[in-house]
Chimera marker file (.cmm) of the C-alpha trace (Angstrom):
<marker_set name="trace">
<marker id="1" x="-0.043" y="-0.016" z="0.183" r="1" g="1" b="0" radius="0.5"/>
<marker id="2" x="1.270" y="3.621" z="-0.772" r="1" g="1" b="0" radius="0.5"/>
<marker id="3" x="0.984" y="5.934" z="2.238" r="1" g="1" b="0" radius="0.5"/>
<marker id="4" x="0.883" y="9.456" z="1.370" r="1" g="1" b="0" radius="0.5"/>
<marker id="5" x="2.228" y="11.561" z="4.355" r="1" g="1" b="0" radius="0.5"/>
<marker id="6" x="2.046" y="15.311" z="4.647" r="1" g="1" b="0" radius="0.5"/>
<marker id="7" x="4.209" y="16.988" z="7.197" r="1" g="1" b="0" radius="0.5"/>
<marker id="8" x="6.233" y="19.863" z="7.919" r="1" g="1" b="0" radius="0.5"/>
<marker id="9" x="9.603" y="20.982" z="6.395" r="1" g="1" b="0" radius="0.5"/>
<marker id="10" x="10.817" y="22.057" z="9.860" r="1" g="1" b="0" radius="0.5"/>
<marker id="11" x="11.048" y="19.920" z="13.167" r="1" g="1" b="0" radius="0.5"/>
<marker id="12" x="8.428" y="22.010" z="15.057" r="1" g="1" b="0" radius="0.5"/>
<marker id="13" x="8.522" y="23.242" z="18.711" r="1" g="1" b="0" radius="0.5"/>
<marker id="14" x="8.157" y="19.892" z="20.276" r="1" g="1" b="0" radius="0.5"/>
<marker id="15" x="9.975" y="16.706" z="20.184" r="1" g="1" b="0" radius="0.5"/>
<marker id="16" x="7.056" y="14.410" z="20.309" r="1" g="1" b="0" radius="0.5"/>
<marker id="17" x="6.420" y="15.652" z="16.622" r="1" g="1" b="0" radius="0.5"/>
<marker id="18" x="9.721" y="14.086" z="15.603" r="1" g="1" b="0" radius="0.5"/>
<marker id="19" x="8.873" y="10.928" z="17.877" r="1" g="1" b="0" radius="0.5"/>
<marker id="20" x="5.421" y="10.485" z="16.076" r="1" g="1" b="0" radius="0.5"/>
<marker id="21" x="7.140" y="10.859" z="12.613" r="1" g="1" b="0" radius="0.5"/>
<marker id="22" x="9.618" y="7.962" z="13.501" r="1" g="1" b="0" radius="0.5"/>
<marker id="23" x="6.851" y="5.750" z="14.872" r="1" g="1" b="0" radius="0.5"/>
<marker id="24" x="4.825" y="6.318" z="11.485" r="1" g="1" b="0" radius="0.5"/>
<marker id="25" x="7.880" y="5.774" z="9.442" r="1" g="1" b="0" radius="0.5"/>
<marker id="26" x="8.621" y="2.580" z="11.408" r="1" g="1" b="0" radius="0.5"/>
<marker id="27" x="5.102" y="1.286" z="11.067" r="1" g="1" b="0" radius="0.5"/>
<marker id="28" x="5.009" y="2.137" z="7.218" r="1" g="1" b="0" radius="0.5"/>
<marker id="29" x="8.422" y="0.262" z="6.648" r="1" g="1" b="0" radius="0.5"/>
<marker id="30" x="7.469" y="-2.723" z="8.955" r="1" g="1" b="0" radius="0.5"/>
<marker id="31" x="4.264" y="-3.267" z="7.047" r="1" g="1" b="0" radius="0.5"/>
<marker id="32" x="6.097" y="-3.121" z="3.855" r="1" g="1" b="0" radius="0.5"/>
<marker id="33" x="4.115" y="-0.180" z="2.617" r="1" g="1" b="0" radius="0.5"/>
<marker id="34" x="5.592" y="2.612" z="0.577" r="1" g="1" b="0" radius="0.5"/>
<marker id="35" x="5.904" y="6.343" z="1.948" r="1" g="1" b="0" radius="0.5"/>
<marker id="36" x="4.905" y="8.800" z="-0.616" r="1" g="1" b="0" radius="0.5"/>
<marker id="37" x="5.846" y="12.264" z="0.463" r="1" g="1" b="0" radius="0.5"/>
<marker id="38" x="7.132" y="15.566" z="-0.880" r="1" g="1" b="0" radius="0.5"/>
<marker id="39" x="10.655" y="14.537" z="-1.680" r="1" g="1" b="0" radius="0.5"/>
<marker id="40" x="12.388" y="17.021" z="1.093" r="1" g="1" b="0" radius="0.5"/>
<marker id="41" x="15.174" y="16.202" z="3.219" r="1" g="1" b="0" radius="0.5"/>
<marker id="42" x="14.473" y="18.953" z="5.966" r="1" g="1" b="0" radius="0.5"/>
<marker id="43" x="12.266" y="18.601" z="9.180" r="1" g="1" b="0" radius="0.5"/>
<marker id="44" x="9.600" y="16.130" z="9.714" r="1" g="1" b="0" radius="0.5"/>
<marker id="45" x="9.761" y="15.160" z="6.121" r="1" g="1" b="0" radius="0.5"/>
<marker id="46" x="13.410" y="14.204" z="6.659" r="1" g="1" b="0" radius="0.5"/>
<marker id="47" x="12.592" y="12.260" z="9.947" r="1" g="1" b="0" radius="0.5"/>
<marker id="48" x="9.886" y="10.151" z="8.592" r="1" g="1" b="0" radius="0.5"/>
<marker id="49" x="12.090" y="9.366" z="5.358" r="1" g="1" b="0" radius="0.5"/>
<marker id="50" x="15.263" y="8.613" z="7.382" r="1" g="1" b="0" radius="0.5"/>
<marker id="51" x="12.989" y="6.297" z="9.617" r="1" g="1" b="0" radius="0.5"/>
<marker id="52" x="11.435" y="4.316" z="6.586" r="1" g="1" b="0" radius="0.5"/>
<marker id="53" x="14.871" y="4.112" z="4.859" r="1" g="1" b="0" radius="0.5"/>
<marker id="54" x="16.622" y="2.878" z="8.024" r="1" g="1" b="0" radius="0.5"/>
<marker id="55" x="14.130" y="0.058" z="8.211" r="1" g="1" b="0" radius="0.5"/>
<marker id="56" x="14.586" y="-0.919" z="4.836" r="1" g="1" b="0" radius="0.5"/>
<marker id="57" x="11.402" y="0.677" z="3.413" r="1" g="1" b="0" radius="0.5"/>
<marker id="58" x="10.594" y="2.227" z="0.122" r="1" g="1" b="0" radius="0.5"/>
<marker id="59" x="9.967" y="5.866" z="-0.226" r="1" g="1" b="0" radius="0.5"/>
<marker id="60" x="8.689" y="7.640" z="-3.334" r="1" g="1" b="0" radius="0.5"/>
<marker id="61" x="9.291" y="11.607" z="-3.081" r="1" g="1" b="0" radius="0.5"/>
<marker id="62" x="7.550" y="13.979" z="-5.442" r="1" g="1" b="0" radius="0.5"/>
<marker id="63" x="9.467" y="17.307" z="-5.752" r="1" g="1" b="0" radius="0.5"/>
<marker id="64" x="9.011" y="20.388" z="-7.849" r="1" g="1" b="0" radius="0.5"/>
<marker id="65" x="11.916" y="21.262" z="-10.046" r="1" g="1" b="0" radius="0.5"/>
<marker id="66" x="12.547" y="24.746" z="-8.133" r="1" g="1" b="0" radius="0.5"/>
<marker id="67" x="13.153" y="22.841" z="-4.996" r="1" g="1" b="0" radius="0.5"/>
<marker id="68" x="15.057" y="20.352" z="-6.664" r="1" g="1" b="0" radius="0.5"/>
<marker id="69" x="17.443" y="23.351" z="-7.712" r="1" g="1" b="0" radius="0.5"/>
<marker id="70" x="17.764" y="24.419" z="-4.252" r="1" g="1" b="0" radius="0.5"/>
<marker id="71" x="18.922" y="21.096" z="-3.318" r="1" g="1" b="0" radius="0.5"/>
<marker id="72" x="16.340" y="20.480" z="-0.403" r="1" g="1" b="0" radius="0.5"/>
<marker id="73" x="15.574" y="16.941" z="-2.129" r="1" g="1" b="0" radius="0.5"/>
<marker id="74" x="16.391" y="13.787" z="-0.302" r="1" g="1" b="0" radius="0.5"/>
<marker id="75" x="19.389" y="12.035" z="-2.236" r="1" g="1" b="0" radius="0.5"/>
<marker id="76" x="18.761" y="8.396" z="-1.257" r="1" g="1" b="0" radius="0.5"/>
<marker id="77" x="14.965" y="7.618" z="-1.815" r="1" g="1" b="0" radius="0.5"/>
<marker id="78" x="13.759" y="4.732" z="-3.997" r="1" g="1" b="0" radius="0.5"/>
<marker id="79" x="12.395" y="6.684" z="-6.527" r="1" g="1" b="0" radius="0.5"/>
<marker id="80" x="12.178" y="10.687" z="-7.006" r="1" g="1" b="0" radius="0.5"/>
<marker id="81" x="9.528" y="12.178" z="-9.313" r="1" g="1" b="0" radius="0.5"/>
<marker id="82" x="10.487" y="15.644" z="-10.298" r="1" g="1" b="0" radius="0.5"/>
<marker id="83" x="7.545" y="18.156" z="-11.333" r="1" g="1" b="0" radius="0.5"/>
<marker id="84" x="6.871" y="21.328" z="-12.355" r="1" g="1" b="0" radius="0.5"/>
<marker id="85" x="4.924" y="22.811" z="-9.701" r="1" g="1" b="0" radius="0.5"/>
<marker id="86" x="3.549" y="22.578" z="-6.302" r="1" g="1" b="0" radius="0.5"/>
<marker id="87" x="0.092" y="21.692" z="-7.820" r="1" g="1" b="0" radius="0.5"/>
<marker id="88" x="1.364" y="19.132" z="-9.768" r="1" g="1" b="0" radius="0.5"/>
<marker id="89" x="3.360" y="17.673" z="-6.776" r="1" g="1" b="0" radius="0.5"/>
<marker id="90" x="0.170" y="17.536" z="-4.671" r="1" g="1" b="0" radius="0.5"/>
<marker id="91" x="-1.807" y="15.883" z="-7.637" r="1" g="1" b="0" radius="0.5"/>
<marker id="92" x="0.814" y="13.238" z="-7.825" r="1" g="1" b="0" radius="0.5"/>
<marker id="93" x="0.920" y="12.566" z="-4.359" r="1" g="1" b="0" radius="0.5"/>
<marker id="94" x="-2.752" y="11.929" z="-4.244" r="1" g="1" b="0" radius="0.5"/>
<marker id="95" x="-2.857" y="9.829" z="-7.486" r="1" g="1" b="0" radius="0.5"/>
<marker id="96" x="-0.168" y="7.622" z="-5.952" r="1" g="1" b="0" radius="0.5"/>
<marker id="97" x="-1.720" y="7.440" z="-2.447" r="1" g="1" b="0" radius="0.5"/>
<marker id="98" x="-4.035" y="4.708" z="-1.113" r="1" g="1" b="0" radius="0.5"/>
<marker id="99" x="-4.056" y="6.362" z="2.238" r="1" g="1" b="0" radius="0.5"/>
<marker id="100" x="-3.327" y="9.818" z="3.492" r="1" g="1" b="0" radius="0.5"/>
<marker id="101" x="-1.988" y="10.899" z="6.622" r="1" g="1" b="0" radius="0.5"/>
<marker id="102" x="-1.196" y="14.305" z="8.003" r="1" g="1" b="0" radius="0.5"/>
<marker id="103" x="1.543" y="14.636" z="10.784" r="1" g="1" b="0" radius="0.5"/>
<marker id="104" x="2.265" y="18.105" z="12.389" r="1" g="1" b="0" radius="0.5"/>
<marker id="105" x="3.044" y="20.662" z="9.900" r="1" g="1" b="0" radius="0.5"/>
<marker id="106" x="2.292" y="24.359" z="8.518" r="1" g="1" b="0" radius="0.5"/>
<marker id="107" x="-0.282" y="25.660" z="6.106" r="1" g="1" b="0" radius="0.5"/>
<marker id="108" x="0.822" y="23.630" z="3.259" r="1" g="1" b="0" radius="0.5"/>
<marker id="109" x="0.345" y="20.423" z="5.405" r="1" g="1" b="0" radius="0.5"/>
<marker id="110" x="-3.191" y="21.603" z="6.416" r="1" g="1" b="0" radius="0.5"/>
<marker id="111" x="-4.125" y="22.409" z="2.731" r="1" g="1" b="0" radius="0.5"/>
<marker id="112" x="-3.040" y="18.893" z="1.519" r="1" g="1" b="0" radius="0.5"/>
<marker id="113" x="-4.939" y="17.188" z="3.757" r="1" g="1" b="0" radius="0.5"/>
<marker id="114" x="-7.816" y="19.317" z="3.643" r="1" g="1" b="0" radius="0.5"/>
<marker id="115" x="-8.095" y="18.756" z="-0.066" r="1" g="1" b="0" radius="0.5"/>
<marker id="116" x="-7.990" y="14.825" z="0.318" r="1" g="1" b="0" radius="0.5"/>
<marker id="117" x="-10.921" y="14.956" z="3.120" r="1" g="1" b="0" radius="0.5"/>
<marker id="118" x="-13.111" y="17.502" z="0.939" r="1" g="1" b="0" radius="0.5"/>
<marker id="119" x="-12.736" y="15.061" z="-2.095" r="1" g="1" b="0" radius="0.5"/>
<marker id="120" x="-13.873" y="12.244" z="0.325" r="1" g="1" b="0" radius="0.5"/>
<marker id="121" x="-16.600" y="14.276" z="1.459" r="1" g="1" b="0" radius="0.5"/>
<marker id="122" x="-17.870" y="14.889" z="-2.260" r="1" g="1" b="0" radius="0.5"/>
<marker id="123" x="-17.686" y="11.062" z="-3.119" r="1" g="1" b="0" radius="0.5"/>
<marker id="124" x="-13.933" y="11.573" z="-5.332" r="1" g="1" b="0" radius="0.5"/>
<marker id="125" x="-11.784" y="9.831" z="-2.802" r="1" g="1" b="0" radius="0.5"/>
<marker id="126" x="-12.585" y="6.626" z="-1.388" r="1" g="1" b="0" radius="0.5"/>
<marker id="127" x="-9.303" y="6.535" z="0.585" r="1" g="1" b="0" radius="0.5"/>
<marker id="128" x="-8.712" y="6.739" z="4.504" r="1" g="1" b="0" radius="0.5"/>
<marker id="129" x="-7.666" y="10.424" z="5.500" r="1" g="1" b="0" radius="0.5"/>
<marker id="130" x="-6.124" y="10.664" z="8.649" r="1" g="1" b="0" radius="0.5"/>
<marker id="131" x="-4.798" y="13.456" z="11.321" r="1" g="1" b="0" radius="0.5"/>
<marker id="132" x="-2.069" y="11.922" z="13.182" r="1" g="1" b="0" radius="0.5"/>
<marker id="133" x="-3.143" y="14.090" z="16.269" r="1" g="1" b="0" radius="0.5"/>
<marker id="134" x="0.001" y="13.933" z="17.991" r="1" g="1" b="0" radius="0.5"/>
<marker id="135" x="-0.299" y="16.080" z="21.674" r="1" g="1" b="0" radius="0.5"/>
<marker id="136" x="-3.730" y="17.465" z="20.176" r="1" g="1" b="0" radius="0.5"/>
<marker id="137" x="-1.840" y="19.256" z="17.365" r="1" g="1" b="0" radius="0.5"/>
<marker id="138" x="-4.916" y="19.348" z="15.110" r="1" g="1" b="0" radius="0.5"/>
<marker id="139" x="-7.294" y="20.291" z="17.937" r="1" g="1" b="0" radius="0.5"/>
<link id1="1" id2="2" r="1" g="1" b="0" radius="0.2"/>
<link id1="2" id2="3" r="1" g="1" b="0" radius="0.2"/>
<link id1="3" id2="4" r="1" g="1" b="0" radius="0.2"/>
<link id1="4" id2="5" r="1" g="1" b="0" radius="0.2"/>
<link id1="5" id2="6" r="1" g="1" b="0" radius="0.2"/>
<link id1="6" id2="7" r="1" g="1" b="0" radius="0.2"/>
<link id1="7" id2="8" r="1" g="1" b="0" radius="0.2"/>
<link id1="8" id2="9" r="1" g="1" b="0" radius="0.2"/>
<link id1="9" id2="10" r="1" g="1" b="0" radius="0.2"/>
<link id1="10" id2="11" r="1" g="1" b="0" radius="0.2"/>
<link id1="11" id2="12" r="1" g="1" b="0" radius="0.2"/>
<link id1="12" id2="13" r="1" g="1" b="0" radius="0.2"/>
<link id1="13" id2="14" r="1" g="1" b="0" radius="0.2"/>
<link id1="14" id2="15" r="1" g="1" b="0" radius="0.2"/>
<link id1="15" id2="16" r="1" g="1" b="0" radius="0.2"/>
<link id1="16" id2="17" r="1" g="1" b="0" radius="0.2"/>
<link id1="17" id2="18" r="1" g="1" b="0" radius="0.2"/>
<link id1="18" id2="19" r="1" g="1" b="0" radius="0.2"/>
<link id1="19" id2="20" r="1" g="1" b="0" radius="0.2"/>
<link id1="20" id2="21" r="1" g="1" b="0" radius="0.2"/>
<link id1="21" id2="22" r="1" g="1" b="0" radius="0.2"/>
<link id1="22" id2="23" r="1" g="1" b="0" radius="0.2"/>
<link id1="23" id2="24" r="1" g="1" b="0" radius="0.2"/>
<link id1="24" id2="25" r="1" g="1" b="0" radius="0.2"/>
<link id1="25" id2="26" r="1" g="1" b="0" radius="0.2"/>
<link id1="26" id2="27" r="1" g="1" b="0" radius="0.2"/>
<link id1="27" id2="28" r="1" g="1" b="0" radius="0.2"/>
<link id1="28" id2="29" r="1" g="1" b="0" radius="0.2"/>
<link id1="29" id2="30" r="1" g="1" b="0" radius="0.2"/>
<link id1="30" id2="31" r="1" g="1" b="0" radius="0.2"/>
<link id1="31" id2="32" r="1" g="1" b="0" radius="0.2"/>
<link id1="32" id2="33" r="1" g="1" b="0" radius="0.2"/>
<link id1="33" id2="34" r="1" g="1" b="0" radius="0.2"/>
<link id1="34" id2="35" r="1" g="1" b="0" radius="0.2"/>
<link id1="35" id2="36" r="1" g="1" b="0" radius="0.2"/>
<link id1="36" id2="37" r="1" g="1" b="0" radius="0.2"/>
<link id1="37" id2="38" r="1" g="1" b="0" radius="0.2"/>
<link id1="38" id2="39" r="1" g="1" b="0" radius="0.2"/>
<link id1="39" id2="40" r="1" g="1" b="0" radius="0.2"/>
<link id1="40" id2="41" r="1" g="1" b="0" radius="0.2"/>
<link id1="41" id2="42" r="1" g="1" b="0" radius="0.2"/>
<link id1="42" id2="43" r="1" g="1" b="0" radius="0.2"/>
<link id1="43" id2="44" r="1" g="1" b="0" radius="0.2"/>
<link id1="44" id2="45" r="1" g="1" b="0" radius="0.2"/>
<link id1="45" id2="46" r="1" g="1" b="0" radius="0.2"/>
<link id1="46" id2="47" r="1" g="1" b="0" radius="0.2"/>
<link id1="47" id2="48" r="1" g="1" b="0" radius="0.2"/>
<link id1="48" id2="49" r="1" g="1" b="0" radius="0.2"/>
<link id1="49" id2="50" r="1" g="1" b="0" radius="0.2"/>
<link id1="50" id2="51" r="1" g="1" b="0" radius="0.2"/>
<link id1="51" id2="52" r="1" g="1" b="0" radius="0.2"/>
<link id1="52" id2="53" r="1" g="1" b="0" radius="0.2"/>
<link id1="53" id2="54" r="1" g="1" b="0" radius="0.2"/>
<link id1="54" id2="55" r="1" g="1" b="0" radius="0.2"/>
<link id1="55" id2="56" r="1" g="1" b="0" radius="0.2"/>
<link id1="56" id2="57" r="1" g="1" b="0" radius="0.2"/>
<link id1="57" id2="58" r="1" g="1" b="0" radius="0.2"/>
<link id1="58" id2="59" r="1" g="1" b="0" radius="0.2"/>
<link id1="59" id2="60" r="1" g="1" b="0" radius="0.2"/>
<link id1="60" id2="61" r="1" g="1" b="0" radius="0.2"/>
<link id1="61" id2="62" r="1" g="1" b="0" radius="0.2"/>
<link id1="62" id2="63" r="1" g="1" b="0" radius="0.2"/>
<link id1="63" id2="64" r="1" g="1" b="0" radius="0.2"/>
<link id1="64" id2="65" r="1" g="1" b="0" radius="0.2"/>
<link id1="65" id2="66" r="1" g="1" b="0" radius="0.2"/>
<link id1="66" id2="67" r="1" g="1" b="0" radius="0.2"/>
<link id1="67" id2="68" r="1" g="1" b="0" radius="0.2"/>
<link id1="68" id2="69" r="1" g="1" b="0" radius="0.2"/>
<link id1="69" id2="70" r="1" g="1" b="0" radius="0.2"/>
<link id1="70" id2="71" r="1" g="1" b="0" radius="0.2"/>
<link id1="71" id2="72" r="1" g="1" b="0" radius="0.2"/>
<link id1="72" id2="73" r="1" g="1" b="0" radius="0.2"/>
<link id1="73" id2="74" r="1" g="1" b="0" radius="0.2"/>
<link id1="74" id2="75" r="1" g="1" b="0" radius="0.2"/>
<link id1="75" id2="76" r="1" g="1" b="0" radius="0.2"/>
<link id1="76" id2="77" r="1" g="1" b="0" radius="0.2"/>
<link id1="77" id2="78" r="1" g="1" b="0" radius="0.2"/>
<link id1="78" id2="79" r="1" g="1" b="0" radius="0.2"/>
<link id1="79" id2="80" r="1" g="1" b="0" radius="0.2"/>
<link id1="80" id2="81" r="1" g="1" b="0" radius="0.2"/>
<link id1="81" id2="82" r="1" g="1" b="0" radius="0.2"/>
<link id1="82" id2="83" r="1" g="1" b="0" radius="0.2"/>
<link id1="83" id2="84" r="1" g="1" b="0" radius="0.2"/>
<link id1="84" id2="85" r="1" g="1" b="0" radius="0.2"/>
<link id1="85" id2="86" r="1" g="1" b="0" radius="0.2"/>
<link id1="86" id2="87" r="1" g="1" b="0" radius="0.2"/>
<link id1="87" id2="88" r="1" g="1" b="0" radius="0.2"/>
<link id1="88" id2="89" r="1" g="1" b="0" radius="0.2"/>
<link id1="89" id2="90" r="1" g="1" b="0" radius="0.2"/>
<link id1="90" id2="91" r="1" g="1" b="0" radius="0.2"/>
<link id1="91" id2="92" r="1" g="1" b="0" radius="0.2"/>
<link id1="92" id2="93" r="1" g="1" b="0" radius="0.2"/>
<link id1="93" id2="94" r="1" g="1" b="0" radius="0.2"/>
<link id1="94" id2="95" r="1" g="1" b="0" radius="0.2"/>
<link id1="95" id2="96" r="1" g="1" b="0" radius="0.2"/>
<link id1="96" id2="97" r="1" g="1" b="0" radius="0.2"/>
<link id1="97" id2="98" r="1" g="1" b="0" radius="0.2"/>
<link id1="98" id2="99" r="1" g="1" b="0" radius="0.2"/>
<link id1="99" id2="100" r="1" g="1" b="0" radius="0.2"/>
<link id1="100" id2="101" r="1" g="1" b="0" radius="0.2"/>
<link id1="101" id2="102" r="1" g="1" b="0" radius="0.2"/>
<link id1="102" id2="103" r="1" g="1" b="0" radius="0.2"/>
<link id1="103" id2="104" r="1" g="1" b="0" radius="0.2"/>
<link id1="104" id2="105" r="1" g="1" b="0" radius="0.2"/>
<link id1="105" id2="106" r="1" g="1" b="0" radius="0.2"/>
<link id1="106" id2="107" r="1" g="1" b="0" radius="0.2"/>
<link id1="107" id2="108" r="1" g="1" b="0" radius="0.2"/>
<link id1="108" id2="109" r="1" g="1" b="0" radius="0.2"/>
<link id1="109" id2="110" r="1" g="1" b="0" radius="0.2"/>
<link id1="110" id2="111" r="1" g="1" b="0" radius="0.2"/>
<link id1="111" id2="112" r="1" g="1" b="0" radius="0.2"/>
<link id1="112" id2="113" r="1" g="1" b="0" radius="0.2"/>
<link id1="113" id2="114" r="1" g="1" b="0" radius="0.2"/>
<link id1="114" id2="115" r="1" g="1" b="0" radius="0.2"/>
<link id1="115" id2="116" r="1" g="1" b="0" radius="0.2"/>
<link id1="116" id2="117" r="1" g="1" b="0" radius="0.2"/>
<link id1="117" id2="118" r="1" g="1" b="0" radius="0.2"/>
<link id1="118" id2="119" r="1" g="1" b="0" radius="0.2"/>
<link id1="119" id2="120" r="1" g="1" b="0" radius="0.2"/>
<link id1="120" id2="121" r="1" g="1" b="0" radius="0.2"/>
<link id1="121" id2="122" r="1" g="1" b="0" radius="0.2"/>
<link id1="122" id2="123" r="1" g="1" b="0" radius="0.2"/>
<link id1="123" id2="124" r="1" g="1" b="0" radius="0.2"/>
<link id1="124" id2="125" r="1" g="1" b="0" radius="0.2"/>
<link id1="125" id2="126" r="1" g="1" b="0" radius="0.2"/>
<link id1="126" id2="127" r="1" g="1" b="0" radius="0.2"/>
<link id1="127" id2="128" r="1" g="1" b="0" radius="0.2"/>
<link id1="128" id2="129" r="1" g="1" b="0" radius="0.2"/>
<link id1="129" id2="130" r="1" g="1" b="0" radius="0.2"/>
<link id1="130" id2="131" r="1" g="1" b="0" radius="0.2"/>
<link id1="131" id2="132" r="1" g="1" b="0" radius="0.2"/>
<link id1="132" id2="133" r="1" g="1" b="0" radius="0.2"/>
<link id1="133" id2="134" r="1" g="1" b="0" radius="0.2"/>
<link id1="134" id2="135" r="1" g="1" b="0" radius="0.2"/>
<link id1="135" id2="136" r="1" g="1" b="0" radius="0.2"/>
<link id1="136" id2="137" r="1" g="1" b="0" radius="0.2"/>
<link id1="137" id2="138" r="1" g="1" b="0" radius="0.2"/>
<link id1="138" id2="139" r="1" g="1" b="0" radius="0.2"/>
</marker_set>
């Protein structure tokens, strides 16, 4: 199963968020699922991808060319897909995902998970949409 994870490009202000990213990454790898994510190496994105890879899991990163040019992409992914825009990135992550999980993050994370939840509400997405509500982050 492909698990699309949305999360912050920063570590956040609580180490519990990093622990949650590690816990989810280990679960993905141990279950022989594939992580689909935004392709970066920074913040919680870096934590989850490093955890999946450390446990011999597979990772597909979707990254826009302008971020690739800034050298913020993770160098050790199973597969990297370079797209032209953030919109194309978001659509590709949705297309590849069988389930969508949001870890703590900023406005981009909220926008991405809100879209897949909205699509579910109108019948255009039958896949699970999950808020990993570590320490009440999404409250």
